[in-house]
C-alpha positions, 0 to 999 in steps of 0.5 A: 398475831391475835389478842389471846386475852379473854377480856378484850382490851384489858391488857391494852388498858393496863399497859397504857395506864402503866406507861402513863404512870411510869412517865408521871413517876419519872417526872415526879422523881426528876423535877427537872426532866423535860416532859418532851424528852421523857415522852420521846424516850418512852415512844422510842421504847414503845416502838422497839417493843411494838416492832419486836412483837409484830415480827412475822413467824418463821412460816412464810405461808402463815396467813396471820403474818401476811400483813406484817411480812415486810418491814414496810408493811410493819411500819405502815401498820405502826403508823396507822395505829399511832395515827388512830390512837393520837386522833382519839386522844383527849390531848390531840387538840389543844386550846393553844393550837394555832388553828384553834377557833375562838367563839 
């Protein structure tokens, strides 16, 4: 369950960069591709892989797997992680948000 990478965050950063690169390449390759559709497809694949990667092991007494031992616990963890990532994104707020202030 833990990050076994010796350089903390290196794989995370590489994969995140690669996902953005794939999206940009797809947009460049198909100029008529709707960015929302590309993003939704990438999100669908990402959610599938995340759920696959966070399945509990076959040891029902595994302390590492307790936080992901039910589908609802995995969903709660996934939503929490998505919220954290979204809120820390430079794209979270937009100058065009309906609640954006004008000063």
